[in-house]
C-alpha positions as CSV (number, residue, x, y, z in Angstrom):
1,D,7.2,-10.1,176.0
2,G,6.4,-9.9,179.7
3,E,8.4,-13.0,180.6
4,S,11.8,-11.8,179.4
5,R,11.5,-13.7,176.1
6,S,12.4,-12.1,172.8
7,T,12.2,-12.7,169.0
8,T,13.0,-11.2,165.6
9,A,10.2,-9.0,164.2
10,L,9.6,-7.2,160.9
11,G,8.3,-3.7,161.2
12,R,7.5,-0.8,158.9
13,G,7.6,3.0,159.4
14,R,8.1,6.2,157.5
15,L,11.3,8.1,157.9
16,D,10.9,11.7,159.0
17,R,14.1,13.3,157.6
18,E,13.8,16.4,159.7
19,G,13.4,14.5,163.0
20,P,15.2,12.3,162.2
21,R,12.9,9.5,163.4
22,L,10.5,6.8,162.2
23,R,6.8,7.8,162.2
24,D,3.7,5.5,162.1
25,F,5.8,2.4,162.9
26,E,3.9,-0.9,163.0
27,R,5.0,-4.5,163.6
28,L,4.1,-6.7,160.6
29,H,5.4,-10.1,161.7
30,A,7.0,-11.6,164.8
31,A,8.9,-14.9,164.5
32,E,7.6,-17.7,166.6
33,P,8.4,-18.7,169.2
34,F,9.6,-16.1,171.6
35,V,12.6,-17.5,173.6
36,R,14.8,-16.6,176.5
37,S,18.0,-15.8,174.7
38,S,20.0,-12.7,173.8
39,G,21.7,-14.1,170.7
40,H,21.3,-15.1,167.1
41,F,18.5,-12.9,165.9
42,G,19.4,-12.9,162.2
43,S,17.4,-9.8,161.4
44,R,18.6,-9.1,157.8
45,V,15.9,-7.8,155.4
46,T,16.0,-7.8,151.6
47,F,13.4,-7.1,148.9
48,R,13.1,-9.2,145.8
49,D,10.4,-9.1,143.1
50,G,8.1,-7.2,145.4
51,D,8.4,-9.6,148.4
52,V,10.4,-9.1,151.6
53,Y,12.8,-11.7,152.9
54,V,13.9,-11.8,156.6
55,T,16.5,-13.9,158.3
56,V,15.8,-15.4,161.7
57,G,18.6,-16.9,163.8
58,D,18.4,-20.2,165.8
59,R,18.6,-18.1,169.0
60,Q,21.8,-19.9,170.0
61,S,20.2,-23.2,170.8
62,K,22.7,-25.9,171.7
63,A,20.4,-28.8,171.3
64,F,22.4,-30.2,168.4
65,G,20.8,-33.0,166.5
66,P,17.8,-33.7,164.3
67,E,15.4,-32.3,166.9
68,H,17.1,-28.8,166.8
69,D,14.7,-25.9,166.1
70,S,16.4,-25.1,162.8
71,Q,15.4,-28.6,161.5
72,S,11.8,-28.1,162.3
73,L,9.2,-26.5,160.0
74,G,6.9,-26.1,163.0
75,N,8.7,-22.9,164.2
76,E,10.4,-20.0,162.5
77,L,13.8,-20.2,164.2
78,G,16.9,-20.7,161.9
79,T,14.9,-19.7,158.8
80,T,14.5,-17.3,156.0
81,L,11.0,-15.9,155.9
82,R,9.2,-14.6,152.8
83,L,6.4,-12.1,153.3
84,R,4.5,-9.4,151.4
85,P,5.4,-5.8,152.3
86,D,2.2,-5.7,154.4
87,G,3.3,-8.7,156.5
88,S,0.9,-11.2,154.8
89,V,2.2,-14.6,153.5
90,P,2.5,-15.2,149.8
91,E,0.2,-18.0,148.6
92,D,3.0,-19.7,146.7
93,N,5.4,-20.0,149.7
94,P,6.9,-23.6,149.7
95,F,5.1,-24.9,152.9
96,V,1.7,-23.2,152.9
97,D,-0.1,-26.5,152.2
98,R,1.6,-28.4,155.0
99,P,-0.4,-28.2,158.3
100,D,2.7,-29.0,160.3
101,A,4.7,-26.1,158.9
102,R,4.9,-22.3,159.4
103,D,3.7,-20.9,156.2
104,A,6.1,-17.9,156.1
105,I,9.2,-20.1,155.9
106,Y,11.1,-19.9,152.6
107,S,14.2,-21.9,153.7
108,Y,15.4,-23.5,156.9
109,G,18.4,-25.2,158.5
110,H,20.2,-21.9,159.2
111,R,22.2,-20.9,162.2
112,N,22.4,-17.1,162.0
113,A,22.5,-15.4,158.6
114,Q,23.9,-11.9,159.1
115,G,24.1,-10.9,155.4
116,M,21.6,-11.1,152.6
117,T,21.6,-9.7,149.1
118,V,20.2,-10.3,145.6
119,H,22.5,-11.0,142.6
120,P,22.0,-8.1,140.2
121,E,22.0,-10.3,137.1
122,T,20.5,-13.7,138.1
123,G,18.1,-12.4,140.8
124,A,19.4,-15.2,143.1
125,L,19.2,-14.7,146.9
126,W,22.6,-14.9,148.6
127,Q,23.3,-15.1,152.3
128,S,26.4,-15.0,154.6
129,E,26.0,-17.1,157.8
130,F,27.8,-17.6,161.1
131,G,29.1,-21.1,161.9
132,E,29.8,-22.4,165.4
133,R,33.6,-22.8,165.8
134,D,34.5,-21.7,162.2
135,G,32.1,-23.3,159.8
136,D,31.0,-19.9,158.4
137,E,29.2,-20.0,155.1
138,I,28.1,-18.2,151.9
139,N,24.8,-19.7,150.6
140,V,22.6,-19.3,147.6
141,V,19.1,-19.6,149.0
142,E,16.6,-21.8,147.2
143,R,12.9,-22.1,147.7
144,G,12.0,-24.7,150.4
145,A,15.7,-25.9,150.8
146,N,17.3,-27.2,154.0
147,Y,20.8,-25.8,154.7
148,G,21.7,-28.4,157.2
149,W,22.3,-26.7,160.5
150,P,23.2,-28.5,162.8
151,V,22.9,-32.0,161.3
152,A,25.1,-31.2,158.3
153,D,27.7,-28.5,158.8
154,N,31.4,-27.6,158.6
155,S,31.6,-26.3,162.2
156,C,33.1,-27.8,165.3
157,E,31.7,-27.3,168.8
158,Y,33.2,-24.4,170.6
159,G,36.4,-25.4,172.5
160,T,36.7,-28.8,170.7
161,D,37.6,-30.4,167.4
162,E,34.3,-32.3,167.4
163,P,32.2,-31.7,164.3
164,V,28.8,-30.4,165.0
165,G,27.2,-32.5,162.2
166,V,28.3,-34.6,159.2
167,A,29.6,-33.1,156.0
168,H,27.0,-31.7,153.7
169,G,27.9,-34.2,151.0
170,E,26.7,-37.0,153.3
171,R,23.2,-35.7,153.4
172,P,21.4,-35.6,150.0
173,D,18.5,-33.7,151.6
174,V,20.5,-30.5,152.4
175,V,22.1,-27.8,150.3
176,A,25.8,-27.2,150.7
177,P,27.3,-23.7,150.9
178,V,28.9,-22.3,147.7
179,Y,31.8,-21.1,149.9
180,G,32.8,-21.9,153.5
181,W,35.4,-21.8,156.2
182,P,35.7,-25.3,157.7
183,C,36.6,-26.1,161.2
184,G,40.3,-25.4,161.8
185,S,40.5,-22.7,159.2
186,G,40.1,-19.8,161.7
187,G,36.7,-18.8,160.3
188,F,35.5,-15.4,159.1
189,P,32.3,-14.5,161.1
190,P,30.6,-12.8,158.2
191,A,28.2,-9.9,158.6
192,G,26.5,-7.8,156.0
193,A,26.8,-8.5,152.2
194,T,26.2,-6.8,148.9
195,F,27.0,-7.3,145.2
196,Y,28.8,-4.5,143.6
197,D,26.8,-3.0,140.7
198,G,28.1,0.6,140.7
199,V,30.1,2.7,138.3
200,A,33.0,3.9,140.5
201,F,34.9,0.6,140.4
202,P,34.2,-1.1,137.1
203,E,36.7,-3.9,137.8
204,W,34.6,-4.9,140.8
205,R,31.2,-5.2,139.0
206,G,29.5,-8.5,139.9
207,D,31.8,-9.1,142.9
208,L,30.4,-10.0,146.3
209,F,31.5,-7.9,149.3
210,V,31.0,-9.4,152.8
211,G,31.9,-7.7,156.1
212,G,34.2,-9.6,158.5
213,L,33.7,-9.2,162.3
214,A,36.4,-11.1,164.2
215,S,38.4,-11.2,161.0
216,Q,38.3,-7.4,160.9
217,Y,38.3,-6.8,157.2
218,L,36.1,-6.3,154.2
219,A,36.1,-9.4,152.0
220,R,35.8,-9.3,148.2
221,F,34.7,-12.4,146.2
222,A,34.8,-13.0,142.5
223,V,31.6,-14.8,141.5
224,D,31.0,-16.9,138.4
225,G,27.7,-18.7,138.6
226,R,28.1,-20.6,141.9
227,D,31.9,-20.6,141.8
228,V,33.2,-18.2,144.4
229,E,36.9,-17.2,144.9
230,E,38.1,-14.7,147.5
231,R,40.3,-11.8,146.3
232,A,42.6,-9.6,148.3
233,P,41.0,-8.2,151.5
234,L,40.2,-4.6,152.0
235,L,40.6,-2.5,155.1
236,A,42.6,-5.3,156.7
237,D,45.0,-2.8,158.4
238,R,42.3,-0.8,160.3
239,D,41.3,-3.3,163.1
240,W,37.6,-2.6,162.2
241,R,34.8,-5.1,162.8
242,V,32.9,-4.6,159.5
243,R,29.2,-4.9,160.2
244,A,27.5,-3.8,157.0
245,V,28.4,-2.8,153.4
246,A,26.3,-1.0,150.8
247,V,26.8,0.6,147.3
248,G,25.9,4.2,146.7
249,P,23.1,4.2,144.1
250,E,24.5,7.2,142.2
251,S,28.2,7.5,143.0
252,G,28.9,3.8,143.1
253,H,31.1,4.4,146.2
254,L,31.1,1.6,148.8
255,Y,29.9,2.5,152.3
256,V,31.0,0.4,155.2
257,A,29.4,0.4,158.7
258,V,31.9,-0.3,161.5
259,D,30.8,-2.2,164.6
260,A,32.2,0.2,167.2
261,E,30.9,2.4,170.1
262,D,30.7,5.5,167.8
263,A,29.5,3.4,164.8
264,P,31.4,5.2,162.1
265,V,30.4,4.8,158.4
266,V,33.3,4.8,156.0
267,R,33.2,5.6,152.3
268,L,35.5,3.9,149.8
269,R,36.0,5.8,146.5
270,P,38.6,5.6,143.7
271,A,41.9,7.2,144.5
């Protein structure tokens, strides 16, 4: 806005392949409030059952405790939003009948979810999320659920061994991650995520792939229900910050976007 504040917004446009550029672009929803911060925008978008889900980060607020923005339903920071493709709010969103809540919120208590994907068999919504010092998470997102940040978390405050919050198990009102990197583990800083449902690598079908930023590799996880086990890393010898990963719809090849100045896109195919 005109006061150097910013937010995460959802927009829609039509791709002109010959341009290439977006035409007829329109903003559909802007997360409230706008704040003076340059970090933690979230900004992952996924469609499921005709609705669009958007992650919004906590904008790097350090006001740890129960009054943190991510623990309030009165703003859209640190949330997953659920909207119609035209930007309107579904009538069955979990908080539409609460006058103190933002009606676009689907889940809350998030720090900065940088990956989001839908399980190809169960239809469950999965996210990968940054922690503070370590504390990174993989979550299965449930309607109306609180994921704990920062009152229940596995992170420590930067530069210390002090936990940000209590363990998830000490708070019955929050949902724990299905996989995490606790304080002292070195963390992972997860970025984009996708389930593999292609034909090129049949041994990977149903596995979850998550990009690693500071860890600089592509992680592969075997998934059985909510049991998650990490397998051998991919691209670990390339020193690449892996920002995003996607499956080619016809070839089944994996495409990896590298967070670098020239932003290369790498294709993985069978040898």
